N, C-alpha and C positions, 0 to 999 in steps of 0.2 A: 869598856867592856864588849866584846862582841858575843853576842848569843845565836845560836842554831836554835831554831825554832822546829819544831818535827812534829806533823801531823798523820799519824799512821792507820791507814784502812786497812781493811782484809787484803787487798792487792793494789794498793797503791801507797804512797808518800810524798805528801808536800811538806816542801821544806822554804825556809826565809833566812838567812843572815843577818842580825839587824846589830847596828852598834848603837848600843846604848844611850851614848854621850849626846850624839847627833838625832836620834832615833832613826836615821837612814838605812833603807835597804839595800844592804852591799850586793846581794846576790836571791836569787830565788830560783824556784824550780818545781819541777813533779817525776817520780817515778810512779810508770804505769804500770800493769801488766806482769807483776810481781807472782811467780811461781809458775806462771805461763810462759810466756818467753823475756821481753823485757822493754821497757823504753824510757829514756831519759831526756827530759824537757829540762834546758838549764839556761837561764839569762842573766849574765851580771851588770849591775847597776849601769847604764849608758852603754850598753851592747847589745849586740845581736841575740837574739834566741835561736838556739842550738836543738836541734833534737834526733838523738842517736840512740837506735836500737841496740841494747846490751842485754845479755842473759843474767836475768836475776833468779836466780831459784826461789832466793830467801831473801829477808828485810835487810840480811846482813849484807848481801853484796850489794843491795841497793844503797843501803847507808854507807859503804866503801864506794862506791860510784861518784855518790853526793861529795865527799870529802876528795876524793880525786878530781873533782870539778872546781871546787872551791879553792884546791891548793894548785890546781894547772899550772905550767909556767909562762901561759900565751893567756887564757881567759881566767885563770882566777884570781880572787880578791884579797887572799891572805898566802903567806909564804908558807905558812906550815901550821899543823895544827896545836902548837903553843898559840899563836895567836886566836882561837877560838876557847872563849874562857869558862862559856858553861852552855848546856843544851836545856831549853825547854819544851818539856813534851804535854801535848795536849792528850787528855785523859777523858774518855767520855764519862764514865758512871764512877762515883766514889761513894755513894749509899749513903748511910747515916755515920759512915766513920770519917768526912771529912769534910770541912765546914771552910776550908783555907787551902792555899797550894803548900806542898811540901816538898823539902828536899827528899831523894828518893833513898831509901835504906832496904834493908832484908823485909823489913816488917811492914812496909810501907806497900811495896812489889807481893806480899801476900796479901794484904787486904785488897788491893785492886783487883787480886787474882779471887777473892770472895764474890766479887761484883758483878764475874764474869756472868753467871746466869742472867742475872739483870741487865746486860749488854753484849750479847752471845756474838753479834757481828763485831763489836768495836774494841771493848776491852783486853781480849787474848792479843789482837792485832797490835793495842796500843803498848803492850809487854812484851810482845816480841823487838818493836822498836827502842826500848829501853834495854831489854838485853843486849840489841845489838850495837847500841851506843857505848854501851858498858864494856863490850868485847873489844872494839876498835878504837875507843878513846879511854883509857883505864885514867883515872885519876881526875876527867876533868868532871864538874860537878854535873849530875842532873836534878831536874825541878818536873815536878809534874803537877798541872793545872787543871782542875777537873771544873767539866761541863757542869756540873750538880751542884759546884760545892755553893755561889752565889745565892743559890734556892734555899738553903739550908737555915734561912731566917723566918721561913714563912712557918705560920702557927699552924698548932695542929687541928683546928678549925678550916685550914686551909688544905692541908695537906692529908686529912685522913678519909679513907673512903668510906661509904655505908656498908660495909662488909663486917664477917664474923671480928671482932675486935684479937683472936687468937691468929690471926692471918698476917696482922700487924706482928705480935709478938713473935711468932714462929718463923716469919718470911720477909717482914720488914714489906709487906707490901702497903705504898704507901704514895703520894705525889712525890717525886723527884724535881721535875721540869729539866730541861735542858739548854740549848744556847747559852747558859749563864754568863762564859766569857764575855760575849758581846753584849750581852743585857749590861750587863755591869760597864764594860766599857763605855757604852753609848750612853747610860743613863748618868754617868761621868762628867761626859762629854757635854752632855746639855746644859749641865749646871754651871761649868767650865764657860760655854760659849755664851750663855746667857749672864751671866755673872753673879749668879744666884749662888746661896749656899745648899749644897748638895743635901744635906742633913736635915732640911729643913723645906722640903720640895717634894709635889705628888707626879710623878713622870709615870706615863704608860708607854713601855716600848714596845714597837710593832716589828719585829723581826721575819719579814717577808723573803723567803725565797724558795725552792724547790722543796727544802723544810720549813716549816712555818709555827713560830710561837708568839705567843703575848706575855709581857709581863708587868705587874705593878711591882712599881717602886716608890716605897713610901718613907722619905727622912733618909733615903740614902739605903734601904733596904728590901731586898724582895718580900713581897707579902703574898704574893699569889701568880700562877703562872699557868700556861694553857697545857704545855707537855705533862705527862703524867709519870706514871711508873717507869715508861716505856716512851722513846717521841713519836707513838702511832696517836695518842691522845689529843685531843685539842682541835686547831683546824683544820678544815678539807687542804689538803697540800698538792703536790705536785702528783704523786702515784698513792698517799696515804688517805684512808677514809676519814681520820679526826673522828670527832667525838659519834657514835651510834648506837642507837638500840641494842644492848649487849644480846636481847635474843634473835637478833636477825640472825647471828652467826648459828645458831640450831636450825634456824628455819632455811636458810641456805644450805648448810650441810646437807642436811636429810635431801631437798631439792636436787642439788647438783653432786650428791654422792662423793660429798667430801670431808676428809679426818679434819682434826684440829690444824696440821701443817698446812692445808691447801687450803681451809680458811683464812689463816693468816698470811701466807702468799698472797691471797686476794685484796687482803685490807692494807697490808703493806704495798704492793707491787702494782698492783694492777687496779685501783682506787683513784681517788682524788679527783682532780681535774681532768687529767690523763682517761679514767674510767667515766667519769659524766661526759665530756667531750667526745672521746675516739676518737680525738686529733692525736694530743700530744700533753706534755706533762710541760713545757715549755710555753711560758706567758706567751713570748712573744708569737709562738704559732697560734694560740687562739686567739690572740687579738686579730691576725689576718685572717684565719678563717670566720672569726665572725663578721669582720668588714665586709666578707665577700658574700656573707648572709648564713652562715651554717649559725642554725639555732643551739645545737648543743654548747658549741664552746662559747656562744654569749650568754648560756645558762649557766655552763661552768665559772666563766669570769662573775657573773651575778651571785652565785652560791658562794664564791670565796671572798668577795666585798661584803656581803650581808653576815657570814660566820664570823669578820674579823671586825665589823662594828659593833656586832652582839657583844663579843669579848671583851671590846674598848670599854662600851656603854659597863658591862657587868663589875668593871675595873674600878670604873668611877665609883660605883657605887660601893664597892666594898673599900675605896681607901676614902670613902666619904666628900669626894670631888678631886678634881684632877688640875693642875696647873700646865702641862706639857702632854701632847702627843707626838714621838717622833718615830718616824719610819728609816728602817735601815735596811740591808742587805739586798741580795740581786734585783728584785721585784721592789722592794721599798723606797730603795736610791735611786731608781729609774724609771718607773711607770706611773708616770704623774696622773694618766687617766685611771689609773685603778687605785692612787691617792684620792680622787675626787670620787671614785665610786663611795669610797668608804666614808669619807666623812661626809657625805650626803645624807646619809643617816645619824649623823652626829649633830645638826645642824640645832637641836635641842640645847645642847651645850653653849651655843651661842659661838661656834665656831664658823667662823668666814674665810675661806681661800684666796689666796692673791692670785689669780692665772697668771701671770708673767714669774712670779718667782717659783710656782709650782711648773712651770714647762720647764728648768732647768735639770739638769741629770746631774746626779755622782756628786754632789759637794756639799758641803756644812751650811743651811743655809733656812732661813724662817719662810714658810708659805702660806703662813695665815696675815690675816691685814690688821694693820695695828690695834682696830678695835675690835680684835676677836677676843673673847673672854678666855680662851683655851688660846697659849700657843703651840699650834703644829710647827712641827720641823724637820727635813731632812736631816741625818748626821751617817754618813759612811762607818760602816762599821770596821775594826781593823782587831781580829781575833790575835793575829800574829804578833802585834805591837804590845797588846794587852800581855801575852804571854810572856813576852820578854821581859818588860816593866815588872811582872810578877816574880821572875825570875830573880831577875836584879836585887828587887828588893828584900829577897830573901837570902840573898848572897853577901 
């Protein structure tokens, strides 16, 4: 089965065509600047990457260009749309309605729309992508895989906030968590990689990138995670503040004469390591600046490592122990120095890092020593493959 995996943003669309039998990526690419002007990046397996400027007023035109590229006589990887058997969509927020992936129906689309106010930047775009595929590929099964679904196994004590209960009753204000597709994929892969039963392990997944979250996975189920009602809660991230004293919002609003939209813009887009450092949200830039003596860049890196370690420690307590700690995503997979910074706080758990193994990048590897009491690993995430697998399993 060939599965087209679609990840729609407000002005972008990532895609991969995956053969589910071999799990090979037949082609991949990105549509950017949708609604502005438009640019398509397309790369078939084993072929050259091509970048083309194309007018994309809406996501419908973007998906049409994706289909045209995949079926192109010269650089395409399938002869016709008949060879695309299903489409798997990433949807950010499923609220409490969805604890697993589902086949798209009118009822499903309505339920996703009801979550729009929980993810106003993402869910509307996800729905546009679904509608565009339905229009251009009628009869092709569509499946949605939710970022929040994996975390629906959290107990009440983990997902409830210390707010009046009526806000949960009326508006479903609670912790939902995100990056669920990645946390699920990576935690399962850890068990496979180590040859241990998934339903009898305690694993902490550190998904560290420009957006970062930690997840405690106990016996195959998410029992806690750092992001909350929205992806703003939790760790200090690229441009997001993560956890703060809520009273800071009123304090800064009065000092800077900002309304709530202005404050949220600061917390989402001007904070995190970029706000702390004044340099960049890119950790490579921060590393370079810190090595040149930039104290604020060095501070931003230390704050990030410290916050990650605090969450890992708290989740070890939540699960009453931990067997594995795994790093994934852009920073987690590629920044060995950051992994060492984080693990230096966790020596009380009996963790010992193998410097040679930790020096490797972007591959599945155990980076702890044989006598380490907790196994520490790097496992590259693959959300697109996870979505393709979910799609095939449903269909």
